C-alpha positions in Angstrom: 133.3 -181.4 -54.5 130.4 -180.0 -52.9 128.2 -182.9 -51.4 124.2 -182.7 -52.4 121.8 -183.7 -49.4 119.3 -185.6 -50.7 115.3 -185.7 -49.1 114.7 -189.0 -49.2 111.3 -188.8 -46.6 110.5 -186.4 -44.0 113.5 -187.9 -41.7 115.5 -189.8 -44.2 118.6 -187.9 -45.8 121.0 -189.7 -48.7 124.7 -187.7 -49.4 127.2 -188.8 -51.6 131.0 -188.2 -50.6 134.2 -188.5 -52.1 137.7 -189.3 -49.8 140.8 -188.6 -51.3 143.4 -191.3 -51.0 146.4 -189.0 -51.2 146.6 -187.3 -48.0 145.7 -190.8 -46.5 149.8 -192.3 -47.7 151.5 -190.8 -44.5 149.5 -192.4 -42.6 149.6 -196.0 -43.7 153.3 -195.6 -44.1 153.4 -195.0 -40.7 151.3 -198.0 -39.9 153.9 -200.2 -42.3 156.5 -198.8 -40.2 155.2 -199.5 -36.7 154.2 -202.7 -37.5 157.2 -203.5 -38.9 159.1 -203.3 -35.5 156.4 -205.5 -33.7 155.6 -208.1 -36.5 156.0 -211.8 -36.2 156.7 -213.3 -39.4 158.4 -216.7 -39.9 161.7 -216.6 -41.2 162.6 -213.1 -39.9 163.5 -211.9 -36.5 161.5 -209.3 -35.0 162.1 -205.9 -36.4 164.0 -207.1 -39.6 161.1 -207.9 -41.4 161.4 -206.1 -44.8 158.8 -203.7 -45.5 157.7 -205.4 -48.7 157.2 -208.3 -46.9 154.7 -206.3 -44.6 153.2 -204.8 -47.4 152.3 -207.9 -48.8 151.3 -209.4 -45.5 149.2 -206.7 -44.2 149.1 -203.9 -47.0 145.0 -204.9 -47.6 144.1 -204.8 -43.7 145.8 -201.9 -42.9 144.3 -199.7 -46.5 140.6 -201.1 -45.6 141.2 -199.4 -41.9 142.7 -196.1 -43.4 140.1 -196.3 -45.3 137.0 -197.0 -43.4 137.9 -194.6 -40.6 138.4 -191.5 -43.5 134.9 -192.3 -44.5 133.9 -191.7 -41.2 135.6 -188.5 -40.5 134.3 -187.5 -44.1 130.9 -188.1 -43.1 131.1 -186.5 -39.7 132.2 -183.3 -42.0 129.6 -183.6 -44.1 127.2 -183.9 -40.8 128.7 -180.8 -39.2 128.5 -178.8 -42.0 124.9 -178.9 -42.9 124.4 -179.1 -39.4 122.3 -182.2 -39.4 121.2 -184.4 -36.2 121.9 -188.0 -37.1 119.5 -190.5 -35.7 120.9 -194.0 -35.6 123.6 -195.7 -37.3 123.9 -194.6 -41.1 123.7 -197.1 -43.9 126.9 -196.5 -45.9 127.8 -198.3 -49.0 131.0 -198.4 -51.4 133.3 -200.4 -53.3 135.5 -203.0 -51.6 138.0 -201.3 -49.4 141.0 -203.4 -50.1 140.4 -203.2 -54.2 140.7 -199.3 -54.4 143.4 -197.4 -55.7 142.4 -194.5 -56.2 140.4 -191.8 -54.7 136.6 -193.3 -54.3 133.2 -192.3 -53.5 130.5 -193.7 -51.0 126.9 -193.0 -50.5 125.7 -192.7 -46.9 121.7 -193.1 -46.4 120.6 -192.2 -42.6 118.0 -190.6 -40.7 117.6 -187.3 -39.0 115.6 -186.3 -35.8 112.7 -184.8 -36.3 112.0 -180.8 -36.5 108.8 -180.0 -34.8 107.4 -177.0 -33.3 107.1 -177.7 -28.9 103.5 -177.2 -28.1 101.5 -174.7 -26.5 100.6 -176.3 -22.6 98.4 -173.3 -21.6 95.4 -175.2 -22.2 96.2 -178.3 -20.8 95.8 -179.7 -17.2 97.0 -182.2 -14.9 95.4 -183.4 -11.9 97.3 -183.1 -8.7 96.1 -185.5 -6.0 95.7 -184.4 -2.5 95.6 -187.0 0.4 95.5 -186.7 4.1 97.0 -189.7 6.3 94.0 -190.4 8.7 93.9 -192.8 11.5 92.8 -195.1 9.9 95.4 -195.4 7.8 97.9 -195.7 10.3 95.9 -198.6 12.1 95.8 -200.5 8.4 99.6 -199.9 8.5 99.9 -201.0 11.7 97.9 -204.2 10.8 100.2 -205.0 8.2 103.1 -204.7 10.3 101.5 -207.3 12.7 100.8 -209.8 10.3 104.7 -209.5 8.7 105.5 -210.4 12.7 102.8 -213.3 13.3 104.6 -216.0 14.4 102.6 -219.3 13.6 101.7 -222.6 15.3 100.6 -225.8 14.4 96.7 -226.2 14.7 94.5 -229.6 14.4 91.5 -228.0 12.4 90.9 -227.3 8.6 92.5 -224.9 7.0 91.1 -221.3 6.5 92.2 -217.7 5.3 95.4 -216.1 7.0 96.9 -219.8 8.0 100.2 -220.7 7.0 100.0 -224.5 5.2 102.5 -226.5 4.0 101.5 -229.0 1.0 102.8 -231.5 -1.6 101.9 -230.3 -4.7 102.2 -231.4 -8.6 100.7 -229.1 -11.1 99.8 -230.1 -15.1 99.0 -228.1 -18.1 97.1 -230.6 -20.8 98.1 -233.5 -18.6 101.6 -232.6 -19.0 103.6 -231.9 -15.7 105.4 -228.6 -15.0 106.0 -228.4 -11.5 106.2 -230.8 -8.7 107.7 -230.7 -5.0 108.5 -234.3 -5.0 109.0 -235.5 -1.2 109.7 -232.1 -0.1 106.9 -229.2 0.8 106.2 -225.6 0.1 104.9 -223.3 2.8 102.5 -220.1 2.1 99.8 -218.3 3.7 96.4 -218.6 2.3 94.6 -215.5 1.3 98.7 -213.6 0.7 98.0 -210.8 -2.0 100.7 -212.0 -4.0 99.2 -215.5 -4.6 96.6 -216.2 -7.0 93.2 -215.8 -5.1 91.2 -219.2 -7.1 94.1 -221.3 -6.4 93.9 -220.3 -2.7 90.0 -220.5 -2.1 90.7 -224.1 -3.4 93.0 -224.5 -0.3 90.6 -223.8 2.5 88.6 -225.8 4.6 91.3 -228.8 4.3 92.9 -231.1 7.3 96.5 -232.4 7.2 96.7 -235.3 5.6 94.2 -234.9 3.7 94.3 -234.3 -0.6 92.3 -232.6 -3.3 92.8 -231.9 -7.1 91.3 -228.7 -8.8 91.7 -226.7 -12.0 92.4 -223.5 -12.4 92.5 -220.6 -15.1 94.8 -218.7 -15.2 94.3 -214.7 -16.8 95.8 -213.6 -19.7 98.1 -211.2 -18.5 99.4 -213.0 -15.9 103.3 -213.6 -15.1 105.4 -215.7 -15.5 104.0 -216.1 -19.3 104.0 -219.7 -18.9 100.6 -219.9 -17.0 99.2 -217.5 -18.7 95.7 -218.0 -20.4 96.5 -221.7 -19.6 94.5 -224.3 -17.5 96.3 -225.8 -14.7 95.3 -228.8 -12.4 96.4 -229.1 -9.2 97.0 -232.2 -7.3 97.6 -231.2 -3.6 98.0 -233.2 -0.6 98.1 -230.8 2.8 100.6 -231.4 5.5 100.5 -229.3 8.2 97.8 -225.7 8.8 99.4 -223.7 11.2 97.4 -220.6 13.1 98.9 -217.0 13.0 99.9 -215.8 16.5 99.6 -211.9 16.6 102.1 -209.8 18.7 100.0 -207.2 20.8 100.5 -203.5 20.3 102.8 -202.7 23.1 105.8 -201.3 24.3 108.1 -204.3 22.6 106.1 -204.2 19.5 107.2 -200.7 19.2 110.8 -201.3 19.7 111.0 -203.7 17.0 110.0 -201.1 14.5 113.0 -198.7 15.9 111.6 -197.1 18.7 114.1 -197.0 21.3 111.6 -196.3 24.3 109.2 -198.1 23.1 106.5 -195.2 23.0 103.6 -196.7 21.2 102.4 -192.9 20.5 105.8 -192.1 19.0 105.6 -195.4 16.9 102.6 -193.8 15.2 103.8 -190.4 14.9 106.4 -192.1 12.5 104.3 -194.4 10.8 102.2 -191.4 10.1 105.4 -189.3 8.9 106.5 -192.3 6.7 102.9 -192.5 5.1 103.1 -188.8 4.3 106.6 -189.7 2.6 105.4 -192.1 0.4 102.3 -190.1 -0.2 105.0 -187.5 -1.3 106.7 -189.7 -3.4 103.3 -191.0 -5.5 101.7 -187.6 -5.7 105.2 -186.8 -7.6 105.4 -190.0 -9.9 101.9 -189.4 -10.5 102.4 -186.0 -11.8 105.6 -187.0 -13.6 103.3 -189.8 -15.6 100.7 -187.4 -16.6 103.2 -184.7 -17.8 105.2 -187.5 -19.8 101.6 -188.5 -21.7 100.6 -184.9 -22.2 103.8 -184.3 -23.6 103.6 -187.3 -26.4 99.7 -186.7 -26.7 100.7 -182.7 -27.9 103.3 -183.6 -30.9 103.1 -185.3 -33.8 106.0 -186.5 -35.5 108.0 -189.4 -37.7 110.1 -191.1 -35.3 113.4 -192.8 -36.6 113.1 -196.7 -37.7 116.5 -196.9 -36.6 116.0 -195.7 -32.7 112.4 -197.4 -32.7 114.8 -200.9 -33.4 117.3 -199.8 -30.9 114.8 -199.6 -27.8 112.4 -202.6 -29.2 115.8 -204.8 -28.9 116.7 -203.2 -25.5 113.1 -204.2 -24.1 113.0 -207.5 -25.6 116.4 -208.2 -24.4 115.4 -206.7 -20.8 112.2 -208.8 -20.4 114.0 -211.7 -21.6 116.2 -211.1 -18.4 113.7 -210.6 -16.2 111.7 -213.6 -17.4 114.5 -215.9 -16.9 115.2 -214.3 -13.2 111.6 -215.4 -12.6 112.3 -218.8 -13.3 110.2 -219.1 -16.7 110.7 -221.4 -19.2 112.8 -219.7 -21.6 112.2 -222.6 -24.3 108.3 -221.8 -24.0 108.8 -217.9 -24.6 108.2 -216.5 -27.9 108.7 -212.8 -27.6 108.1 -210.5 -31.2 109.3 -207.1 -32.1 105.8 -206.2 -32.6 104.7 -206.8 -28.8 107.4 -203.7 -27.9 106.8 -201.6 -30.9 103.8 -199.4 -29.8 105.8 -198.6 -26.4 109.3 -198.3 -28.4 107.9 -195.1 -30.2 106.2 -193.3 -27.5 109.5 -194.0 -25.2 111.4 -192.7 -28.5 109.2 -190.0 -29.0 109.3 -188.8 -25.3 113.0 -188.6 -25.4 113.0 -186.5 -28.2 110.7 -184.2 -27.0 112.0 -184.2 -23.4 116.0 -183.3 -25.1 114.5 -180.6 -27.3 112.6 -179.1 -24.0 116.2 -179.2 -22.1 118.1 -177.4 -24.7 115.7 -174.7 -25.1 114.8 -173.8 -21.8 118.0 -174.5 -20.0 116.8 -177.3 -18.0 119.6 -179.6 -17.4 120.2 -180.6 -13.6 123.2 -178.8 -12.1 125.8 -180.3 -9.9 124.2 -179.4 -6.8 120.7 -181.1 -8.1 122.3 -184.5 -8.6 124.6 -184.0 -5.4 120.7 -183.9 -3.8 119.7 -187.0 -5.5 122.4 -188.9 -4.6 121.9 -188.2 -1.0 118.2 -189.3 -1.3 119.1 -192.8 -3.4 122.0 -193.2 -0.6 119.8 -192.9 2.3 117.7 -195.8 1.3 121.2 -198.1 2.2 122.5 -198.8 6.2 126.3 -197.2 5.3 125.3 -194.1 3.4 128.7 -192.4 3.1 129.8 -195.4 1.5 126.7 -195.5 -0.8 127.3 -192.0 -2.0 130.8 -192.9 -2.5 130.2 -195.9 -4.7 128.0 -193.2 -6.8 131.1 -190.9 -6.9 133.6 -193.6 -7.5 132.7 -194.0 -11.5 131.0 -190.8 -13.2 128.4 -193.3 -15.4 126.7 -194.0 -12.1 125.6 -190.2 -11.7 123.7 -190.7 -14.9 120.8 -191.9 -13.3 120.8 -189.8 -10.5 121.6 -186.8 -13.5 118.7 -188.0 -15.4 116.2 -188.0 -13.2 117.0 -184.5 -11.7 116.9 -183.5 -14.9 113.4 -185.2 -15.5 112.3 -183.3 -12.5 113.1 -179.9 -13.8 111.1 -180.8 -17.1 107.8 -181.6 -15.1 108.4 -178.5 -12.5 108.9 -176.3 -15.5 105.8 -177.7 -17.2 103.7 -177.1 -13.8 104.2 -173.6 -14.4 103.1 -173.7 -18.0 99.7 -175.6 -17.6 96.9 -175.9 -15.5 96.5 -177.7 -12.2 93.3 -179.2 -11.0 93.6 -180.2 -7.0 91.5 -183.9 -6.6 91.1 -185.4 -3.1 91.9 -189.1 -2.9 92.0 -191.3 -0.3 95.2 -192.9 0.6 94.4 -196.4 -0.2 93.2 -194.9 -3.8 96.5 -193.4 -4.4 98.3 -196.6 -3.3 96.3 -198.6 -5.5 97.1 -196.4 -8.7 99.9 -196.9 -11.3 102.6 -195.0 -11.0 
């Protein structure tokens, strides 16, 4: 029987296949024999169960299992013969397998990866950021490091920004209490960049023992989502105010940063080197982001729904787990598939384009590139040898270094195909960019 491929849409196909059961009888018989040696049935000793009893007890399940595998094989043959690139799982329909006694047909409806022509990238352009790490950037970094090593001492005055304060608090949304420290206290530094400015502004100018009640409106995109776009009322009692005592920039400070001889100039050189490395990393990440967006924007194609569904489910699960780790009240979190669909479509589209570019231009990462990426990852750990061994102990752990190295190859290839414009930006501007 020659299988006719029915074209339902640009990427959806339907095929009918025929499975002959005669060639499967030997396989079924072998399964019966194997089972007869191990089956435990009341009234019979192991290995002594009559074949007719085995067949009556397990025949339906064994035949169904064999026929199901035969359908998979037949479908695989049809796909390979017709050079179809199946996307996602096929929807296979057939009669109940435990009722089949003769050759039978099945139908398979499935999606294929879209066919598309790789675009012309010559007219496209990317912007390569150019940053020079200056003296001011080094000073700002040192100031941050100084604040990180501050020692806080109790003071008898009103609180101000950069003080560390200890508070007891309760918070409410629509008169319902959502947080309380009870008899315990909470410590934080006023004006910390990770905190909500509107809250800290309310806590400036209060002395130990004083209480204050105020309300803050949280932004719509706030994380955790429980507080997003909510009016939160706070009842706060200030327990203690502590002032920051900053360390001096001297040999002891340099030694605390790992400069063995305490040379302040060497410390500054190492800080500059570290900032330069961070600049290179971010410039590379920004180029990659631009390239990937251009690839998405310059290709039109229909994306298989099955792939989008799988990506949406993956994103929802990942978001759920992240919110749970952040302490969000999961009973209040409502994740809808529509929230992730647009991003999922772009992600699937990019993967299809990248896979095509890799195949057409032989951009797969080499063993040497993967090795270098593993070395790069391992350099972030104290015991680099142990970290490298961890990667090679399980081949699956090399998937991420391999994928990232392949992406590097794609970006390098693309940059040779398009126009590159240089743009000078400050260090702070580059650090503020989302990459």
